[in-house]
Structures are given as structure tokens and as C-alpha cells.
N, C-alpha and C positions, 0 to 999 in steps of 0.2 A: 504494500500500500504506500502510495506517495504521500508525503506530508505536505500540507498547504503552506507550511512555514519554511521559508528558506533561511539558511544561516550563512552569513558572510564568511568567506575564507579568511582566517587569521594566520598571519605568519609572524614569527619572532626572530629577531636577529640577536642572538646571544653575544654578550661581550665576554671575552675570555681574559682572565688575569692569571696567566701561567706562573708568574713569579710571586703572586700574592701569598703572604704568610698567613696561616690560619692560627687562631688562638687555640693552643693545645692544652693549656692548663691555667687555672686561676687559684689563687690562695691568698692568705693574709699578707697584704702589702705588695703583691706582685701579679703579673700575668706572664705566661710563657708563650712566646711566638716562635715556632720552630726551635732553633737552638738557643734563642735569646730569652733571657729573663729580664723583664722591665719592671722597675719599681716606681710607685707614685702614679699620679694621673697621667694618662697617655692618650694619644690619638693613633688609631690604626686605620690604614686604608690599603687598597690594592697596590699602592706604590711604596708602602713602607710603614714604619712605626716610629713615633717620636714622643718625647716628653711633651705633655700638654700642660699649659699654665693654669688649668682649672677654669672656674666659671667667669673669671675676668679676662680670659683669653678667647676672644672670638676670631682673632686674626688667623690662627692656625686652621680652624675648620673652613674659614672663608677662602683660603687658598684653593680649596677643592670645588668652589662654585663653578658650575658648568661641567664638572667631571663626575659629580655624584648627584643622586636624587634624594637620598635619605641619609641623615646622620643619626645613628643610634646613640642614645645617651645613657650610659651606665652610671647610675647614681650611687653606687656602693652596695651595701648589704640589702637595702630595700629599694623599692620603686621610689623615685624622687623626680618631681617635675622641675626642670631647670627654670630659673627666674627669667622674667621678661627681658631683662637687660642682656641676657645671653641669647635667648630664643629669638627675639624680634629681628636683629640684624641677619641672623642665619636664614630665617624664614623669608625675609625681604630679598635675599639673594637667590631664592627659588629652591632652597634645600629644606625638605621636611624633617622634623625631629620626632623620633620615637623614643620616649623615656621608658626605662625599665631598670631593674636591678642590674648590677654589672655581670653577674653570672648569666642571667637571661640575655643580656646584651651580647655577651661573647658567643653564646650558642646561636643567637639570631644572626649575628654578623657572619659566622661561619656558614650558616645555611644559605644566606643571601649571596655570599661570594660564590658558593658552590653552584648557585643558579645563574651566575654571571650577571648579577644585579649591580647597579652603580651605587655603592654604599660605602660608608666609613663609620667608625665608632670612636667616640670619646668616652672616657670613663675613669672613675675613681676605683682604686683597688679595694678589696675587702679589708675591713679593719684588722689590725694586728692585735691578737689577744695578748694581754699582759698578765 
């Protein structure tokens, strides 16, 4: 039986990031990317990882404008919404922000990179237990 509803053909052009490092581990005060252990707040993208200056640093994620569609925000142990002073300039540059815990952000980043999506992550490490 022929359906009276026609569906348009959709095609996707995946973007590949062959050199992208995936987040392989997360723990108190650090994230592990491939062979590297990074401490403190950081920014991870398909083009590398770097120290991130925290909520006062919009310059680092803004360097990715036009190259990413989504910035995943890892707020630490729990879900945290970044303040407007951080969020607004990034959204004005056409980058959406997805807030979540850092552990969730790391998993989501890896998943989206695996799908070839245009994504980066900024995040705070999990707190160090004393």
C-alpha cells in the first residue's frame, strides 16, 4: 500500500575530527584526555584542550565561534547554570550552551564528537575530597 504522505530525503554531511581527544576519565580535580591529565577548569574541543579561566573567561570559548554549534558547560559535581555574564556573549555569537554536571558533560561531549557534531566543552573538575 502506498502512503499518501511523502517524506523528504534527508542527507547528513558528517564532520570528522580524526585527531580529537576524547575524555577518558574524570576524578577529583582532574580530567584525563588521552595520555594527558589536566587539572583545574578547562576547555576541550576537537582541536585540543587548554586551561580555561572559569566563568570570567568568555574569550576562550568565543575563539570557537563559527566552528562549533554547542558549548557544553560542566558545572562541577552538580548541574549548574552559568551566569548571564558568561552565557549572553557566547549565545550572541551563535553558540548554544548546554549546562550539566561535569561528569555528564564529559560523557555528552564524547558522544557528540563520536557523531561528528560541532561541539566543545568547558568545565570545572570534580571537587577534591579532603
